[in-house]
N, C-alpha and C positions, 0 to 999 in steps of 0.2 A: 718641472717641479717648481713649486712656489717657494718663494723665499720665506724665511721665518717672519720678517716684518709684514709681508703680505698676509700670511696666515693670522698674525696677531691683529692686524687691521680688520680682517674679515670677521674674526671672533668678536672683536669690540663692536663692530657694526651690528652683529646678530644680537648681542646683549642690549644694545640701544633699542633695537626693534622690540625686544621683549619688554623693556621698561616702558616704551611708549604704548603698549597694548593694555596697560593697566587702566581701570576705569577713570575717566576724566571727570573732575568735579568743576563745573562751571560756576563762576561767581564766588564771592566771599561768604560761604555758608558755614553754619554751625555744625557741630558734630552729629546732630540728630537729623540732618537733612542733606541729601545729595541730589543736586540738580542733574538730571539726565536728558534734559531738553536741548535740542539743537537751536532753539530760538535765540537769536542774538540778544534781544531785549531781556530775556530771562537770565542771560549770562551776566548782566549788569546788576541784577538784584541779589542782595544777600538775604538769606532766610536762616534764622536760628530759632528752631522750635524749642521753647522753654518749658512747655507743658503739653503733653499729648491728651487729646480728647478721645472720645469713644464713638464718635459718629462717622458717617461716610465721608469720602473725599468730595470736596466742593466741585461742582461742575458748571461749565459755561452754560448760559441760557437759563439757569435756575437762580432763584433769589438767595441772597445770603444776608445775615444779620450780624453786625460786628460792633464791638466797643473798641475804641482806639485812643491812643495818645500820640501826637506827632511832635517831633522836636528837630531843631536844626542841629548841625554837627557840634555847635558850641554849647549845646545843652538847653537852649531856650525853647520852651514849649510854646508852639504856635497854634495847636488845636488839640482838643481833648473832649471826647464825647461825654465824660462825666462832669465836665465844667460848663457845658452848654445848657441852655434853658431846658429843663425837664430831665436832663441826664439820660436821655434815651439812646439806645444803640441805633445805628443806621441800617436800614434795609434797602437793598438795591439788587438789580439784576447783574450777574457776573457776565463780563464780556460784551456789555452793551454801551460802554463808555459813559456810564452814569457816575463813575468815580475816577480817580487817577488811574492811569494805565498801569502803574506799578501795582496797584491793588488788584486790578483785573487779572493780571498775570500771576501775582504771588498767591492770592487767596485760592486759586485753583490747585495749588500745591498743598493746601492744608485740609484738615478734616474738621467736622463740627466738634466744638469743644477745645480745639487747639488754641494755645497761646504762643505767639511768636514775635520775635524782634525782626523787623524787615528794614533793610537799608536800601533806599531808593535813590537812583541818580536823578539829577535835576531834570534831565530830558524826559523822564517818565512821571514827573509830578507837575511843577509849575514852569519848568524851562526857563526862558529869559523874560517871562512876563513879570510886570510889577504888580505885586499882590499885597494886600493888607491882611495880616493874620486874623483869623476868626476870633482868637482870644487876644484882647488888648488892641492897641492901635499901632503896634509895631509893623513895619513892612518886612515881608520875607525878601531877603536880598535876592537879586536876579542870579540865576544859575546855582542856587543852593541845593546841595544834596541833603536829603532828610531821612530821619529814622522814624519808624512807626512801631509802637508796641500794640499788637492787635490781639483781641480775643474773639474768636469765631463763635458767637453765641449759638448760631444755627445756620445750616446751609442746605441746599438742595430742596428748598421750598418751591413747589410748583407755582408758576405765575397764576394769579387769580384772573380768571376770565369773567368779564362782566357781560351781562345780558344786554345786547344792543337795544332791546325794548326799554331798558331803564332810562336811556338818554334820548329816546325817540321824540320827535316833535309831536304835539297833539294833533289828532286827526281833524278835530273841529275847534273852532274858536268862538268866543262869545259874539264876535262881530258878524257871524254868518246868519 
């Protein structure tokens, strides 16, 4: 026969197992987003969806167009698409390292039309590089974690394939 203490310990460990089987939320995310990815880098990114869009989920290998504002943890804005010349959004291929790794990972969790606040660790943005902020002449301190407010204007835009003939060399030259 088991002692009462052994039975209580066994019961407590069973309850602990039940508690640990609840869905795990990786990263400091908002209430409208739960990260279910086992990717370690994704666990470092916080995503808080502030407004839901009506488009499809953004996919790697397709183009995405976003407006953004980036700030340091002390609130200083160091980049903003609305303040750059032309105030145009940026279009890039997801997953091709055209932008910060934080964006490559986080935007694939969003849908076209979504607005989100994304918290990025320094290792997925500038790391320990010495960088001058695109806005102003201030330096972005080494190892700075940053926050982005992103609006996914559109995504899943198929890449434009150019006709190789467009850039082909002429077959004849005036020198012949």
